[in-house]
N, C-alpha and C positions, 0 to 999 in steps of 0.2 A: 584247707583249700588255699592255694596261693592266689593272692590278689595281684592282678596285673596293673602295673603303673603305666599310665599314658602321659606323654608330653602334651602340654597345651600347644596351640598353634604357634604362638610367639617363640617358644623355645625350639620347637621343631623347625620353624622357618630359619632361625639363627643357625642351626646345624646345617641346614640345606644350603644356605647362602654361601658357605665356604666352599661348596663343591663347584668346580669349573662349569660354567654355562648355565647354572641353575637360575641365576638372576634373570637372564634373558627369557628362559622358559617360563618363569613366574610371571613376567610382564606380558608375555604372549598369551597366557591362559587365564589372566585375571578376570576378563569379562565372562568367560565361561563359568568360572568359579562363582562370580557374583550372581549370574543368572541362576545357577543351580541352588545357591544358598537362598535366594529370594523365593524360589519355588518351594523348597523344603519348609521355610518359615511360614509361607502362606498356607501350605497344606496342613502343617501342624497346628497353626492358629485356628483353622477350621475344624480340627479334630478328625481329619479324613485320612484313612490309610492309603498307601500306594495302590492297593488292590481296588478299593472303592473308587478312587480317582480314575484309575484306568477304566473301570467299568462305566463310569459316567461319561468318559471321553471316547468310549468304544475303541479302546486300544488295549495293549497288554501291560501287565504290571512291570514286565522287564523293560518296556519302553520308558515308563516313568522312572524306574531305577537308573537307567543309563543317563537320562537327562539330569536327575538329581545328583548323580555322581560325576557330572561333567565329562561323561564319556562320549557324548554327542552334543552337537549344537542344535537346539531346537529352531525350527523355522518360525517365521512370524505367524503363519497360519496355526501352527501348533500352540504357540503362546496365546493366541486369541482364543482357541478352543479351551485351553487351560484356564484362562481368566474367566471364561464363561462357566466352566465346571466348578470353579472355586467361588463363583459369585463375587468376583473382584474386577477391578479395572486394571487395564494394562497401560503402562506409561513408558514411553521411550524418550530419552532426552539426550542432548549433546551438551556437555559442559565445556565452556571455553575459558 
C-alpha cells in the first residue's frame, strides 16, 4: 500500500504564498481559520465527536463540519451554544 505524504502547513503556506493574490486571501480568512481551529481543539480535548456535539446542540453534524472547516462563519449565538455544549467559556477580545 502506498503511503501518502502530506505537507505540513508551513511548507504548504510557502508554496501558496508565491501564487498571485494568495497572501491577501490568507489575511482575509485568518479569523475564520482561527475560529475553526479553536472549535476543533476544544471538541477534541473534550473527546466529543462532531455527531455528538451536533446532537447536544440540536443541529446537524454537517453544520459542525462546515464551521470546523471554515466554510461558514458562525454567529455569536452559535458560538454561545457551542461553548455551553462543550462546557467551556467563550471569550472575545480585541488586540491592539
